[in-house]
C-alpha positions as CSV (number, residue, x, y, z in Angstrom):
1,X,-9.8,-21.8,-10.5
2,X,-12.6,-19.4,-9.9
3,X,-15.6,-21.0,-8.1
4,X,-17.0,-18.4,-5.8
5,X,-18.9,-15.2,-6.7
6,X,-19.7,-12.4,-4.3
7,X,-22.5,-10.2,-5.7
8,X,-23.8,-6.9,-4.2
9,X,-27.6,-6.7,-4.5
10,X,-29.9,-3.7,-5.1
11,X,-33.6,-3.1,-5.8
12,X,-33.6,-3.2,-9.6
13,X,-35.7,-6.4,-9.6
14,X,-38.3,-4.8,-7.3
15,X,-38.4,-1.7,-9.5
16,X,-39.0,-3.8,-12.6
17,X,-41.7,-5.8,-10.9
18,X,-43.5,-2.7,-9.9
19,X,-43.4,-1.4,-13.4
20,X,-44.6,-4.7,-14.8
21,X,-47.6,-5.0,-12.5
22,X,-49.9,-8.0,-13.0
23,X,-49.1,-11.4,-11.5
24,X,-45.5,-10.5,-10.9
25,X,-46.4,-7.7,-8.5
26,X,-49.2,-9.7,-6.9
27,X,-46.8,-12.5,-6.0
28,X,-44.2,-10.1,-4.8
29,X,-46.6,-8.1,-2.6
30,X,-48.0,-11.3,-1.1
31,X,-44.5,-12.7,-0.3
32,X,-45.0,-15.7,-2.6
33,X,-41.4,-15.3,-3.5
34,X,-40.6,-18.8,-4.6
35,X,-43.5,-18.8,-7.0
36,X,-42.2,-15.5,-8.4
37,X,-38.7,-16.9,-8.8
38,X,-40.2,-19.8,-10.8
39,X,-42.0,-17.4,-13.1
40,X,-38.7,-15.6,-13.6
41,X,-37.0,-18.9,-14.5
42,X,-39.4,-19.2,-17.5
43,X,-37.2,-19.2,-20.6
44,X,-39.8,-17.0,-22.4
45,X,-38.6,-14.1,-20.3
46,X,-35.2,-14.1,-21.9
47,X,-36.8,-13.9,-25.3
48,X,-39.5,-11.4,-24.5
49,X,-38.4,-9.2,-21.6
50,X,-34.9,-9.9,-20.4
51,X,-34.6,-6.5,-18.6
52,X,-37.4,-7.6,-16.2
53,X,-34.8,-9.9,-14.5
54,X,-32.9,-7.0,-13.2
55,X,-29.2,-6.0,-12.8
56,X,-28.3,-8.8,-10.4
57,X,-29.6,-11.8,-12.4
58,X,-28.5,-10.4,-15.8
59,X,-25.0,-9.6,-14.5
60,X,-24.5,-12.9,-12.8
61,X,-25.7,-14.8,-15.8
62,X,-23.4,-12.7,-18.0
63,X,-20.4,-13.6,-15.8
64,X,-21.2,-17.3,-16.2
65,X,-21.8,-16.9,-20.0
66,X,-18.5,-15.1,-20.5
67,X,-16.6,-17.8,-18.6
68,X,-15.3,-15.5,-15.8
69,X,-16.2,-18.2,-13.3
70,X,-14.9,-21.8,-13.8
71,X,-17.2,-23.7,-11.4
72,X,-20.4,-22.5,-9.8
73,X,-19.8,-23.7,-6.3
74,X,-20.6,-20.6,-4.1
75,X,-22.7,-17.6,-4.6
76,X,-22.9,-14.9,-1.9
77,X,-25.7,-12.3,-2.2
78,X,-24.9,-9.2,-0.1
79,X,-28.3,-7.5,0.5
80,X,-29.2,-4.3,2.2
81,X,-30.7,-4.2,5.8
82,X,-34.2,-3.5,4.4
83,X,-37.4,-5.4,3.7
84,X,-36.7,-5.0,0.0
85,X,-33.2,-6.4,0.4
86,X,-34.4,-9.4,2.3
87,X,-37.1,-10.1,-0.2
88,X,-34.9,-9.7,-3.3
89,X,-32.3,-12.0,-1.5
90,X,-34.9,-14.8,-1.1
91,X,-35.9,-14.5,-4.8
92,X,-32.4,-14.6,-6.1
93,X,-31.4,-17.4,-3.8
94,X,-34.3,-19.6,-5.1
95,X,-33.6,-18.5,-8.7
96,X,-29.9,-19.5,-8.6
97,X,-30.6,-22.7,-6.7
98,X,-33.1,-23.9,-9.3
99,X,-31.8,-22.4,-12.6
100,X,-31.4,-25.1,-15.2
101,X,-28.2,-23.7,-16.7
102,X,-26.9,-21.2,-14.1
103,X,-27.4,-22.9,-10.7
104,X,-24.8,-22.7,-7.9
105,X,-24.1,-25.6,-5.4
106,X,-24.5,-23.2,-2.4
107,X,-26.3,-19.8,-2.4
108,X,-25.9,-17.7,0.7
109,X,-27.9,-14.5,1.4
110,X,-26.0,-12.2,3.8
111,X,-27.7,-9.1,5.2
112,X,-25.3,-6.2,5.6
113,X,-26.3,-4.8,8.9
114,X,-27.3,-1.1,8.9
115,X,-26.9,-0.7,5.1
116,X,-30.0,1.3,4.6
117,X,-30.0,4.7,2.9
118,X,-33.1,5.7,4.9
119,X,-30.9,5.8,7.9
120,X,-28.2,8.0,6.5
121,X,-25.9,8.3,9.5
122,X,-25.9,4.6,10.2
123,X,-25.5,3.9,6.5
124,X,-22.3,5.9,6.4
125,X,-20.9,5.1,9.8
126,X,-21.7,1.4,10.0
127,X,-23.4,0.1,6.8
128,X,-20.6,0.6,4.3
129,X,-18.0,-0.6,6.8
130,X,-20.1,-3.7,7.4
131,X,-20.3,-4.3,3.7
132,X,-16.5,-4.3,3.5
133,X,-16.2,-6.6,6.5
134,X,-18.7,-9.1,5.1
135,X,-16.8,-9.2,1.7
136,X,-13.5,-9.5,3.5
137,X,-14.8,-12.4,5.6
138,X,-15.9,-14.3,2.5
139,X,-12.6,-13.5,0.7
140,X,-10.6,-14.8,3.7
141,X,-12.6,-18.1,3.5
142,X,-12.3,-18.6,-0.2
143,X,-9.2,-16.6,-1.2
144,X,-8.2,-16.3,-4.9
145,X,-11.0,-18.6,-6.1
146,X,-13.3,-15.6,-5.6
147,X,-14.6,-12.9,-8.0
148,X,-16.8,-9.9,-7.2
149,X,-19.9,-8.6,-9.1
150,X,-20.5,-5.0,-8.1
151,X,-23.4,-4.3,-10.4
152,X,-26.2,-4.2,-7.9
153,X,-26.9,-1.9,-5.0
154,X,-26.0,1.6,-4.0
155,X,-23.4,3.5,-6.0
156,X,-21.1,3.7,-3.0
157,X,-20.9,-0.1,-3.0
158,X,-19.3,-0.2,-6.4
159,X,-16.4,2.0,-5.2
160,X,-15.7,0.1,-2.1
161,X,-16.1,-3.3,-3.8
162,X,-13.6,-2.1,-6.4
163,X,-11.2,-0.8,-3.8
164,X,-11.3,-3.9,-1.7
165,X,-11.0,-6.1,-4.8
166,X,-7.9,-4.2,-5.8
167,X,-6.4,-4.3,-2.3
168,X,-6.9,-8.0,-2.1
169,X,-6.0,-8.7,-5.8
170,X,-9.5,-10.0,-6.6
171,X,-11.2,-9.2,-10.0
172,X,-14.3,-7.0,-9.9
173,X,-17.0,-7.1,-12.7
174,X,-19.7,-4.7,-13.6
175,X,-22.6,-4.6,-16.1
176,X,-23.3,-1.2,-17.4
177,X,-27.0,-0.7,-18.4
178,X,-26.4,-0.5,-22.2
179,X,-23.6,-3.0,-22.4
180,X,-24.3,-6.5,-23.7
181,X,-22.0,-8.2,-21.2
182,X,-20.2,-7.5,-18.0
183,X,-16.7,-6.0,-18.1
184,X,-13.8,-6.3,-15.7
185,X,-13.3,-3.0,-13.9
186,X,-9.9,-1.4,-14.2
187,X,-8.0,-0.7,-11.0
188,X,-8.4,2.5,-9.0
189,X,-5.4,4.9,-8.9
190,X,-4.6,4.1,-5.2
191,X,-2.0,2.3,-3.2
192,X,-2.5,0.5,0.1
193,X,0.8,0.6,2.1
194,X,1.0,-2.5,4.2
195,X,3.9,-1.1,6.2
196,X,1.7,1.8,7.5
197,X,-0.6,-0.8,8.9
198,X,2.3,-2.6,10.7
199,X,3.9,0.6,12.0
200,X,0.7,2.0,13.4
201,X,-1.1,-1.2,14.5
202,X,-1.1,0.1,18.1
203,X,-3.5,2.9,17.0
204,X,-5.4,1.2,14.2
205,X,-6.3,-1.9,16.1
206,X,-8.4,0.0,18.6
207,X,-11.0,0.4,15.8
208,X,-11.2,-3.2,14.8
209,X,-14.4,-4.1,16.6
210,X,-16.5,-1.1,17.2
211,X,-15.2,1.2,14.5
212,X,-15.2,4.3,16.6
213,X,-13.9,5.4,20.0
214,X,-14.0,8.5,22.2
215,X,-11.5,11.1,21.1
216,X,-10.0,11.7,24.5
217,X,-6.6,13.1,25.3
218,X,-4.8,9.8,25.2
219,X,-6.3,8.9,21.8
220,X,-5.7,12.5,20.6
221,X,-2.0,12.2,21.4
222,X,-1.8,8.9,19.6
223,X,-3.5,10.3,16.6
224,X,-0.9,13.1,16.4
225,X,1.8,10.5,16.0
226,X,0.4,8.6,13.0
227,X,1.6,9.2,9.4
228,X,-0.3,11.9,7.5
229,X,-1.1,9.3,4.8
230,X,-3.5,7.6,7.3
231,X,-5.4,10.8,8.2
232,X,-8.0,10.4,5.4
233,X,-9.0,7.0,6.8
234,X,-10.4,8.5,10.0
235,X,-13.3,10.9,10.6
236,X,-13.7,13.0,13.8
237,X,-17.1,14.3,14.8
238,X,-19.1,15.4,17.9
239,X,-22.0,13.5,19.2
240,X,-23.9,14.7,22.3
241,X,-21.1,17.2,23.0
242,X,-18.5,14.5,23.0
243,X,-15.8,14.0,20.3
244,X,-15.4,10.6,18.6
245,X,-12.9,9.3,16.1
246,X,-13.9,6.5,13.7
247,X,-12.5,4.4,11.0
248,X,-14.4,5.4,7.8
249,X,-15.4,2.9,5.0
250,X,-12.2,3.5,3.0
251,X,-10.2,3.0,6.3
252,X,-12.0,-0.4,6.6
253,X,-10.9,-1.3,3.1
254,X,-7.3,-0.4,4.0
255,X,-7.4,-2.5,7.2
256,X,-9.0,-5.6,5.5
257,X,-6.6,-5.4,2.6
258,X,-3.6,-5.2,5.0
259,X,-5.0,-8.2,7.0
260,X,-5.3,-10.1,3.8
261,X,-1.8,-9.4,2.7
262,X,-0.5,-10.4,6.2
263,X,-2.3,-13.7,6.0
264,X,-1.3,-14.7,2.5
265,X,2.2,-13.2,2.3
266,X,3.6,-12.9,5.8
267,X,2.0,-15.2,8.3
268,X,3.8,-18.4,7.4
269,X,7.2,-16.6,7.7
270,X,6.6,-15.5,11.3
271,X,7.0,-17.6,14.5
272,X,6.6,-16.8,18.1
273,X,9.2,-17.7,20.7
274,X,8.1,-19.9,23.6
275,X,8.1,-18.3,27.1
276,X,11.3,-18.9,29.1
277,X,9.5,-19.3,32.4
278,X,6.2,-20.6,33.7
279,X,3.1,-18.6,32.8
280,X,2.3,-15.8,35.3
281,X,-1.5,-15.5,36.0
282,X,-2.7,-12.7,38.2
283,X,-6.3,-12.7,39.3
284,X,-8.2,-10.0,41.1
285,X,-8.6,-10.1,44.9
286,X,-11.3,-7.5,44.8
287,X,-13.5,-8.9,42.0
288,X,-15.3,-12.0,43.3
289,X,-17.1,-12.3,40.0
290,X,-13.9,-12.6,38.0
291,X,-12.7,-15.2,40.4
292,X,-15.9,-17.2,39.7
293,X,-15.4,-17.1,35.9
294,X,-11.8,-18.1,36.2
295,X,-12.5,-21.0,38.4
296,X,-15.5,-22.3,36.4
297,X,-13.8,-22.1,33.0
298,X,-10.3,-23.0,34.2
299,X,-9.0,-20.0,32.4
300,X,-5.5,-19.9,33.9
301,X,-4.9,-23.5,32.9
302,X,-6.2,-23.0,29.4
303,X,-3.8,-20.1,28.7
304,X,-0.9,-22.4,29.6
305,X,-1.7,-24.1,26.3
306,X,-0.4,-21.0,24.5
307,X,3.4,-21.3,24.8
308,X,4.1,-17.7,23.6
309,X,1.9,-16.1,26.4
310,X,4.1,-14.9,29.3
311,X,1.6,-13.2,31.6
312,X,-2.1,-12.9,32.0
313,X,-3.8,-10.6,34.4
314,X,-7.4,-9.5,35.2
315,X,-8.4,-6.0,34.1
316,X,-12.0,-6.3,35.1
317,X,-15.3,-8.2,34.6
318,X,-19.0,-7.7,34.1
319,X,-22.1,-9.7,34.4
320,X,-23.4,-8.9,30.9
321,X,-25.0,-11.8,29.1
322,X,-23.3,-13.4,26.2
323,X,-26.3,-13.3,23.9
324,X,-24.3,-14.8,21.0
325,X,-21.4,-12.3,21.2
326,X,-17.9,-13.3,20.2
327,X,-15.0,-12.6,22.5
328,X,-12.9,-9.6,21.5
329,X,-9.2,-9.3,21.2
330,X,-7.2,-6.2,20.3
331,X,-3.6,-4.9,20.5
332,X,-3.2,-2.1,23.0
333,X,0.4,-0.7,23.1
334,X,2.8,-3.5,23.9
335,X,0.2,-6.0,25.1
336,X,-3.0,-7.6,24.1
337,X,-6.5,-7.1,25.7
338,X,-9.0,-9.9,25.5
339,X,-12.6,-9.6,26.5
340,X,-13.8,-13.1,27.0
341,X,-17.5,-13.7,26.6
342,X,-18.9,-16.6,28.7
343,X,-22.4,-17.6,29.7
344,X,-21.6,-16.2,33.2
345,X,-20.4,-12.8,32.1
346,X,-17.4,-11.1,30.4
347,X,-13.8,-11.2,31.7
348,X,-11.3,-8.6,30.6
349,X,-7.7,-9.7,30.5
350,X,-4.4,-8.1,29.8
351,X,-2.0,-10.5,28.0
352,X,1.7,-10.1,27.6
353,X,3.4,-12.2,24.9
354,X,6.9,-13.0,23.5
355,X,6.4,-10.9,20.3
356,X,9.5,-9.0,19.3
357,X,7.9,-6.8,16.7
358,X,4.5,-5.7,15.4
359,X,4.0,-8.5,12.9
360,X,4.6,-11.0,15.7
361,X,2.1,-9.1,17.8
362,X,-0.5,-9.4,15.1
363,X,0.1,-13.1,14.8
364,X,-0.2,-13.5,18.6
365,X,-3.5,-11.6,18.5
366,X,-4.9,-13.8,15.8
367,X,-4.0,-17.0,17.6
368,X,-5.4,-15.7,20.9
369,X,-8.6,-14.6,19.1
370,X,-9.2,-18.1,17.6
371,X,-8.2,-19.7,20.9
372,X,-10.7,-17.8,23.1
373,X,-13.6,-18.0,20.7
374,X,-13.2,-21.8,20.4
375,X,-12.5,-22.4,24.1
376,X,-15.1,-20.4,26.0
């Protein structure tokens, strides 16, 4: 049962409005976007100027007409980090909430941070990776009830939407300009090896949050040990005379696809042994601030709730404000590092668990991530 549609969004509607001029452009320029959407919902447009509606509306309505989606429960519109993206997102949201025949129960506009081709370095480094992450987050929530419409937006979005769809076994559709209906895109000739993700999780997981890290001697030595098949997933470059290594957009596709496979095919088969002794918790005698956070949030007692955790020790702390940030958890070698964000600062912890292999380590990381973000 397909009931959720992810659609990338571009600027075709804006371009068409600019060409049309008249009342359409006046409403658009004055930000009367709901009024504009109501005009676009006029059935006469289908008869007289269907192309005015743009690639996104025409492709989504084609997907519905062709029966590629069974129930219209969720529509996610992934827009660019631009004024145009936000405006088009609002128009499409109102359109598909109020369409007589093609309305969805829930329409969500999601801005893809730093996806702006006017900021080319950020577009490549962050924007495309954020697009992959946003899509993966939705796919994780709705699973195989999801399909992808990759018609709108930058050309690069199509390739990454297709790659992610293939990696997660999700169908991807596209409306070519001269085609009367959307088509299902064929798979790309690539293979995503889950075992490579498992074998080199100690290296890959460092990039899970920030995407790039300093290419120091320690990281360089780790990089030399990874399989050559993983090399194309990373980029190395110099910034302000320092070298950095980053997970590129295709690398993000690989990571999200591997995570997806782990969650749907492996997770239920894995269990973590309980610790054989009492939990060891080591605070810091020299960091008064960390002691305050531990006491206020009862952190040592809370970690006792996780039976697979053997030891927790303080690595450091800071007084940085939370400001809506989530706590971070990553695998570092044979242990897990958690940066717990609280209203009183950030506490960095090293965590040793009973995991006997990399898959168990990934499961432990996921449980700890959910635990700290729901507890603090």
